[in-house]
C-alpha positions in Angstrom: -14.1 -17.6 -5.1 -11.8 -15.5 -7.3 -13.0 -15.0 -10.9 -13.2 -12.5 -13.7 -15.9 -11.9 -16.3 -16.9 -9.5 -19.0 -20.0 -7.5 -18.2 -22.4 -6.5 -21.0 -19.5 -6.4 -23.5 -18.5 -3.0 -22.2 -16.6 -3.6 -19.0 -15.4 -6.2 -16.5 -16.0 -7.6 -13.0 -13.2 -9.0 -10.8 -13.8 -10.8 -7.6 -10.7 -11.5 -5.5 -10.1 -14.5 -3.1 -10.6 -12.1 -0.2 -14.2 -11.3 -1.3 -13.5 -7.7 -2.5 -15.0 -7.0 -6.0 -14.7 -4.3 -8.6 -16.8 -3.6 -11.6 -15.8 -1.3 -14.4 -17.9 0.0 -17.3 -16.8 2.1 -20.2 -19.5 2.1 -22.8 -22.1 4.5 -24.2 -23.8 6.4 -21.3 -21.3 5.3 -18.6 -19.2 7.8 -16.7 -16.3 7.6 -19.1 -14.4 9.6 -21.7 -16.1 8.1 -24.7 -19.7 8.0 -23.3 -21.2 10.3 -26.0 -19.1 9.0 -28.9 -21.3 8.7 -32.0 -21.5 5.2 -33.4 -21.9 4.6 -37.1 -24.3 1.7 -36.2 -27.9 1.8 -35.2 -28.4 1.0 -31.6 -29.5 -2.7 -31.9 -29.6 -4.9 -28.9 -27.8 -8.2 -28.9 -29.9 -10.8 -27.2 -29.0 -14.3 -25.9 -32.0 -16.3 -24.7 -34.1 -14.1 -22.5 -31.3 -11.6 -21.7 -30.1 -8.5 -23.5 -26.3 -8.6 -23.4 -25.5 -5.2 -24.9 -26.2 -3.1 -27.9 -24.1 -2.3 -30.9 -23.5 1.3 -29.7 -22.0 -0.1 -26.5 -19.8 -2.4 -28.4 -18.5 0.4 -30.6 -17.7 2.7 -27.7 -16.1 -0.1 -25.6 -14.0 -1.2 -28.6 -12.7 2.4 -29.0 -11.6 2.3 -25.4 -11.6 5.1 -22.8 -8.8 6.8 -20.8 -11.2 7.3 -17.9 -13.8 4.8 -16.8 -16.5 4.2 -14.2 -16.1 1.8 -11.2 -18.0 0.3 -8.3 -16.6 -1.7 -5.4 -18.2 -4.1 -2.9 -17.5 -7.1 -0.8 -19.2 -10.3 -2.0 -20.3 -11.3 1.5 -22.0 -7.9 2.0 -23.6 -7.2 -1.3 -27.2 -6.0 -1.3 -29.5 -3.7 -3.2 -27.4 -0.7 -4.3 -30.1 1.8 -3.5 -31.3 0.4 -0.2 -28.2 -0.3 1.8 -27.7 0.7 5.4 -24.5 -0.7 6.6 -23.1 -3.3 4.2 -22.9 -3.8 0.5 -21.5 -1.3 -1.9 -18.6 1.0 -1.0 -19.2 4.7 -1.2 -16.6 6.1 -3.7 -17.7 9.7 -3.3 -19.7 11.8 -0.8 -22.9 10.9 -2.6 -22.6 7.7 -4.6 -21.2 4.2 -4.8 -20.2 4.7 -8.4 -17.2 6.8 -9.3 -16.9 8.1 -12.8 -14.1 9.4 -15.0 -11.4 7.5 -13.1 -8.1 7.4 -15.0 -7.1 3.8 -15.8 -3.8 4.3 -13.9 -5.8 4.9 -10.8 -8.1 1.9 -11.5 -4.9 -0.2 -11.7 -3.9 1.1 -8.2 -7.4 0.3 -6.9 -7.3 -3.2 -8.3 -4.0 -3.8 -6.6 -5.3 -2.5 -3.3 -8.4 -4.6 -3.4 -6.5 -7.8 -4.3 -4.5 -7.7 -1.1 -7.0 -5.9 1.2 -8.0 -7.6 4.4 -11.6 -9.0 4.0 -12.4 -7.8 7.5 -12.0 -4.1 6.7 -15.3 -2.2 6.9 -16.8 -0.6 3.9 -16.1 2.8 5.5 -12.3 2.0 5.9 -12.2 0.8 2.3 -14.1 3.9 1.1 -11.6 6.2 2.9 -8.6 4.4 1.3 -10.1 4.3 -2.2 -11.2 7.9 -2.1 -7.6 9.0 -1.4 -6.6 7.3 -4.7 -9.6 8.6 -6.6 -9.0 12.2 -5.3 -12.5 12.8 -4.1 -12.9 16.2 -2.5 
C-alpha cells in the first residue's frame, strides 16, 4: 500500500504501490550537511505515550534543512533486520552499507522517481546497481 509519513520529525518515509520504499533523514547526527549544527536549545526529548519521537536538537537541525541528506532503500515484502540480512531486505547503497549519506537532494529526487516506477520483481542487487550509478558510489 502506498503511503508517506514523517519519521522522528527529521525525515520522511515513502512506500510506493510497487513495494519499494525510501527513508530519508536529515537531523542532528545523520549523514547530512547540517549534522553538527549547534542548536540554541537544550537536547530535550519529545515523548508521546511510551515512545520518544525526537529531540529539540533534531527539530532545530531538520527545520534548518540540508542540501545533502541520508537515505536507505528496501522492498516492503523483503524487509528484515538491517544488520542480519543475507539475501533480501535492505538495498546496499555503497560497497559497505545500506545507508548512503551526504546525497544531494537533486539525486534523491531522481532516486524517488526511479523507485516509484521500478518493477517490484527486480532483485535488491539490480536496484543497488542502478541506484549506485545515481549516487556516484566508487
